[in-house]
C-alpha positions in Angstrom: 1.4 43.4 -0.3 1.9 39.7 -1.2 5.0 39.4 0.9 3.1 40.8 3.9 0.3 38.3 3.3 2.8 35.4 3.1 4.4 36.6 6.4 1.1 36.8 8.0 0.1 33.4 6.9 3.4 32.1 8.2 2.8 33.7 11.6 -0.8 32.8 11.8 -0.3 29.2 11.0 2.9 28.9 12.9 1.2 30.1 16.0 -2.2 28.8 15.8 -2.3 25.8 13.7 -0.5 23.6 16.1 -2.8 24.2 18.9 -4.1 20.7 18.5 -1.4 19.3 20.8 -3.3 20.2 24.0 -5.4 17.1 24.3 -2.8 15.0 26.0 -1.1 17.8 27.9 2.3 16.2 27.4 4.6 18.3 25.3 7.8 16.5 26.3 11.0 18.2 27.1 12.7 17.2 23.9 9.9 18.9 21.9 10.2 22.1 23.9 13.9 22.6 23.5 14.6 26.3 23.3 11.1 27.1 24.6 10.5 30.4 26.3 8.4 28.8 29.1 7.2 25.6 30.6 5.4 24.2 27.6 2.0 25.0 29.1 0.9 27.9 26.9 -1.2 27.5 23.7 1.6 29.2 21.8 4.2 26.9 23.1 2.2 23.7 22.3 1.2 25.1 18.9 4.8 25.9 18.0 6.0 22.4 18.9 3.5 21.0 16.3 4.3 23.7 13.8 8.0 23.1 13.9 7.3 19.4 13.6 5.7 20.1 10.2 9.2 21.2 9.1 8.0 23.6 6.4 10.8 25.3 4.5 9.3 28.8 5.3 8.1 27.9 8.8 9.6 29.2 12.0 13.3 28.6 12.7 13.1 28.1 16.4 10.6 27.4 19.2 11.5 30.6 21.0 10.9 32.8 18.0 7.7 31.0 17.1 6.3 31.5 20.7 7.3 35.2 20.8 5.6 35.8 17.4 2.5 33.9 18.6 2.2 35.8 21.8 2.6 39.1 19.9 -0.2 38.1 17.6 -2.4 37.1 20.5 -2.1 40.5 22.1 -2.2 42.5 18.8 -5.0 44.5 17.2 -6.3 41.4 15.5 -6.2 39.2 18.7 -9.8 38.2 18.4 -9.4 37.1 14.8 -6.2 35.2 15.7 -8.0 33.5 18.6 -10.7 32.3 16.3 -8.0 30.9 14.0 -6.3 29.2 16.9 -9.6 27.7 18.1 -10.3 26.3 14.6 -6.8 24.9 14.3 -7.0 22.9 17.5 -6.7 19.2 16.7 -6.3 19.8 12.9 -3.3 18.7 10.8 -0.6 21.1 9.8 0.8 20.8 6.4 3.1 22.9 4.2 1.6 25.2 1.5 3.1 25.3 -2.1 5.1 28.3 -0.7 6.5 26.2 2.1 4.4 28.0 4.8 2.8 26.0 7.6 -1.0 25.9 7.0 -4.1 24.3 8.5 -6.3 23.6 5.5 -9.4 23.1 7.6 -9.2 26.8 8.8 -8.9 28.7 5.5 -12.0 30.9 6.3 -10.6 31.9 9.7 -7.2 32.5 8.2 -8.7 34.8 5.6 -10.5 36.8 8.2 -7.3 37.1 10.3 -5.2 38.2 7.3 -7.8 40.7 6.2 -7.7 42.2 9.7 -3.9 42.5 9.5 -4.1 44.2 6.1 
């Protein structure tokens, strides 16, 4: 159960935490290397910032990060994930003690999301 929780935290924060990059609208082509799209989606922008946090247990590639994010957005816990993404907008991403990308300001939303997945 703990491994699932860690994986969920990784995905949730990878995909939502970085949503704060949408204020300037400029994601830059260098930051979107390997992206699955144009850099305009919330997942694409979020993953750029998540990858920039460079956490040891964060996503390996922009493409995989975006794919995971999009799957979570459309999954059974999509509403909870959207709340976590909204909270994370504009917040700093850091690495947890386990090396997982986290948004400390959104721990309550993250808990609700993880509980939904469990």
